[in-house]
C-alpha positions in Angstrom: 9.8 40.5 -1.0 11.4 39.8 -4.4 14.1 37.1 -4.5 16.4 39.6 -6.4 16.4 41.9 -3.3 17.7 39.1 -1.0 21.4 38.4 -0.4 22.6 35.3 -2.2 23.0 33.3 1.1 19.5 34.1 2.1 18.3 33.2 -1.4 20.0 29.7 -1.1 18.6 29.3 2.4 15.1 30.0 1.1 15.4 27.4 -1.7 16.6 24.8 0.7 13.8 25.6 3.1 11.2 25.2 0.3 12.8 21.9 -0.9 12.8 20.4 2.7 9.2 21.3 3.2 8.3 19.9 -0.2 10.0 16.6 0.6 8.4 16.3 4.0 4.9 16.9 2.5 5.8 14.3 -0.2 6.7 11.7 2.4 3.6 12.4 4.4 1.5 11.9 1.2 3.2 8.6 0.5 2.6 7.6 4.1 -1.1 8.0 4.0 -1.6 6.8 0.4 -4.0 3.8 0.3 -5.4 4.6 3.7 -8.7 6.0 4.8 -6.9 9.2 5.7 -7.0 10.1 2.0 -10.8 10.4 2.2 -10.6 12.5 5.4 -8.2 14.9 3.7 -10.7 15.3 0.9 -13.3 16.3 3.6 -10.9 18.8 5.1 -10.3 20.4 1.6 -14.1 20.6 1.2 -14.5 22.4 4.6 -11.8 25.0 3.6 -13.5 25.4 0.2 -16.8 26.1 1.8 -15.2 28.5 4.3 -13.6 30.4 1.5 -16.8 30.6 -0.5 -18.9 31.7 2.4 -16.4 34.4 3.3 -16.3 35.6 -0.3 -20.1 35.9 -0.6 -20.6 37.2 2.9 -22.5 34.2 4.3 -21.7 35.1 7.9 -23.4 32.2 9.7 -21.9 29.5 7.4 -18.5 31.3 7.6 -18.7 31.2 11.5 -19.6 27.5 11.4 -16.7 26.7 9.1 -14.4 28.8 11.2 -15.3 26.9 14.3 -14.8 23.6 12.4 -11.3 24.7 11.4 -10.4 26.0 14.8 -11.4 22.8 16.6 -10.6 20.6 13.6 -6.9 20.4 14.4 -7.6 18.5 17.6 -9.9 16.2 15.7 -7.3 15.6 13.0 -4.8 14.5 15.6 -7.3 12.0 17.0 -8.5 10.8 13.6 -5.0 10.5 12.1 -3.5 8.9 15.3 -2.5 5.6 13.5 -0.8 7.4 10.6 0.9 9.9 12.9 2.2 7.1 15.1 3.5 5.2 12.1 5.3 8.4 10.8 6.9 8.9 14.2 8.0 5.2 14.3 9.6 5.5 10.9 11.3 8.7 11.9 12.7 7.1 15.0 14.0 4.1 12.9 15.6 6.5 10.4 13.3 5.2 7.6 11.4 8.4 7.0 14.2 9.8 4.7 15.3 6.5 3.4 15.5 5.5 -0.3 15.6 2.2 -2.2 19.1 0.7 -1.9 20.9 -2.5 -2.8 20.1 -3.8 0.7 16.4 -3.4 0.0 16.8 -5.3 -3.3 18.5 -8.1 -1.5 15.7 -8.2 1.1 13.1 -8.4 -1.7 14.9 -11.3 -3.2 15.0 -13.0 0.2 11.2 -12.4 0.5 10.6 -14.0 -2.9 12.7 -17.0 -1.9 10.7 -17.4 1.4 7.5 -17.2 -0.6 8.7 -19.8 -3.1 9.7 -22.1 -0.3 6.4 -21.8 1.5 4.3 -22.1 -1.7 6.2 -25.2 -2.7 5.6 -26.8 0.7 1.9 -26.1 0.6 1.4 -27.1 -3.0 2.9 -30.5 -2.4 0.6 -31.1 0.5 -2.4 -29.4 -1.1 -2.7 -26.8 1.7 -5.0 -24.0 0.4 -3.4 -20.5 0.5 -4.3 -17.0 -0.5 -1.5 -14.4 -0.4 -1.8 -10.8 -1.6 1.4 -8.7 -2.2 0.8 -4.9 -1.9 2.3 -2.7 -4.6 1.4 0.9 -5.4 -2.2 0.8 -4.4 -2.6 0.5 -0.6 -4.4 -2.4 0.9 -5.1 -0.9 4.3 -8.9 -1.3 4.0 -8.4 -5.0 3.5 -5.8 -5.3 6.2 -8.2 -3.9 8.7 -10.6 -6.8 8.0 -8.1 -9.3 9.3 -5.9 -10.0 12.3 -2.9 -7.5 12.5 0.5 -9.2 12.7 3.3 -6.8 11.5 5.6 -9.8 11.4 8.7 -10.5 9.4 8.1 -12.6 6.3 9.4 -16.2 6.7 8.4 -19.4 5.0 7.8 -21.1 8.3 5.4 -18.5 9.6 3.6 -18.4 6.2 3.1 -22.1 6.3 1.8 -22.1 9.8 -0.8 -19.5 9.0 -2.5 -21.7 6.4 -2.3 -25.1 8.3 -6.0 -26.4 8.2 -8.1 -26.0 11.3 -5.9 -23.2 12.8 -7.5 -19.9 13.8 -6.0 -17.9 10.9 -6.1 -20.4 8.0 -9.2 -18.9 6.5 -9.0 -15.7 4.5 -6.0 -14.0 2.9 -2.5 -13.0 4.1 -1.4 -9.5 3.0 2.2 -8.8 2.6 3.8 -5.3 2.4 7.4 -5.2 1.3 9.0 -7.8 3.5 6.4 -7.9 6.3 3.2 -10.0 6.9 0.8 -7.2 7.8 -2.3 -9.3 8.6 -3.9 -12.7 8.2 -7.5 -13.9 7.8 -8.3 -10.9 5.7 -11.4 -10.6 3.6 -11.0 -9.9 -0.1 -13.7 -8.8 -2.6 -15.0 -11.6 -4.8 -14.9 -11.2 -8.6 -18.4 -11.0 -10.2 -17.1 -11.8 -13.7 -19.4 -14.3 -15.5 -16.4 -15.6 -17.5 -14.7 -17.4 -14.5 -14.9 -21.1 -14.9 -17.0 -22.9 -12.4 -14.2 -25.2 -11.4 -12.5 -22.3 -9.6 -13.3 -21.9 -6.0 -13.7 -18.9 -3.6 -9.9 -18.4 -3.2 -9.5 -17.9 -7.0 -12.5 -15.6 -7.1 -11.2 -13.5 -4.3 -7.7 -13.3 -5.9 -9.3 -12.1 -9.2 -11.6 -9.7 -7.3 -8.7 -7.9 -5.5 -6.7 -7.8 -8.7 -9.6 -6.0 -10.4 -9.7 -3.1 -7.9 -5.9 -2.9 -7.0 -2.6 -3.5 -8.7 -1.5 -6.1 -6.1 -0.2 -9.6 -6.9 -2.1 -12.5 -5.4 -0.9 -16.0 -5.1 -3.4 -18.9 -4.8 -2.7 -22.5 -3.9 -5.5 -24.8 -4.7 -6.6 -27.1 -1.8 -8.1 -29.6 -4.3 -5.3 -29.9 -6.8 -2.3 -28.2 -5.3 -1.9 -26.0 -8.4 -0.3 -22.6 -8.0 -1.9 -19.5 -9.6 -1.1 -15.8 -9.8 -3.5 -13.0 -10.5 -2.6 -9.5 -11.7 -4.8 -6.7 -13.2 -7.8 -9.1 -13.5 -5.8 -11.8 -15.2 -5.3 -15.3 -13.9 -2.1 -17.3 -14.6 -2.8 -20.9 -13.7 -0.7 -24.0 -13.0 2.6 -22.2 -12.4 5.8 -24.0 -11.4 7.7 -22.6 -8.4 10.5 -21.4 -10.6 8.0 -19.7 -12.9 6.3 -18.1 -9.9 9.5 -16.7 -8.5 10.5 -15.5 -12.0 7.2 -13.6 -12.3 7.5 -12.1 -8.9 11.1 -11.0 -9.6 10.1 -9.5 -12.9 7.2 -7.6 -11.4 9.4 -6.3 -8.6 12.0 -5.0 -11.2 9.2 -3.5 -13.3 7.8 -1.7 -10.3 11.1 -0.3 -9.3 11.8 0.8 -12.9 8.4 2.4 -13.2 8.8 4.3 -9.9 12.2 5.6 -11.0 10.9 6.6 -14.4 7.9 8.4 -13.0 10.1 10.4 -10.6 12.3 11.5 -13.5 9.3 12.4 -15.7 7.8 14.4 -12.8 11.1 16.3 -12.4 11.2 16.8 -16.2 7.7 18.4 -16.2 8.6 20.5 -13.2 11.7 21.9 -14.9 9.6 22.7 -18.0 
């Protein structure tokens, strides 16, 4: 039915309906971004593509097989996407599913940076080795799954305790998402760059390795010298002071928020022609 044939109230209702569905789909995409669910969705798209092609060319056996896969696939999807669905329901229950960045979130980010700075300063003075990755746009779920799940609020005291030598979780990396410690003792990919100086150890190679394949920020505290380093986009910034580290983290946080806002406006501009 043409929109021109609809009463104006029904026309507005239809627009609102489309916008709500679009927003829900958008939030679901953001929810599964950076997880293995993305690859599974690609597989589902392939199945529907094969089903359509087999139907178009009259391949009855293949069409029947794809039809059965789609029919029973919904149950499989519920089982496969169980962690993502549970997380979505939890966020919906907390009222975070439709939330947006606010001043309270900015304050929480600053508190997280202060907690990081306090913990790094403590460990650097005592030469306690540490490896901390901060998730940004690219999801780190594949690396979170290699460690011990925590889902704990970020505090300097907890962060320090995780890296105390000879404790169960002191080896490996801690991964932070927003203001939460998602997991500890995580395995990160080592950089294979031949230009890395030999005086850098495994922690620095792991920090560079993860920065080469994601956009995360990774902080390293050297166990030998107590020096603080930061990796980003395959670059290593060495021997940072605590103030310089916090300044870089604040700057990167502001840049990320600005880029996110700009990309949304650009997308809307392209959509509106």
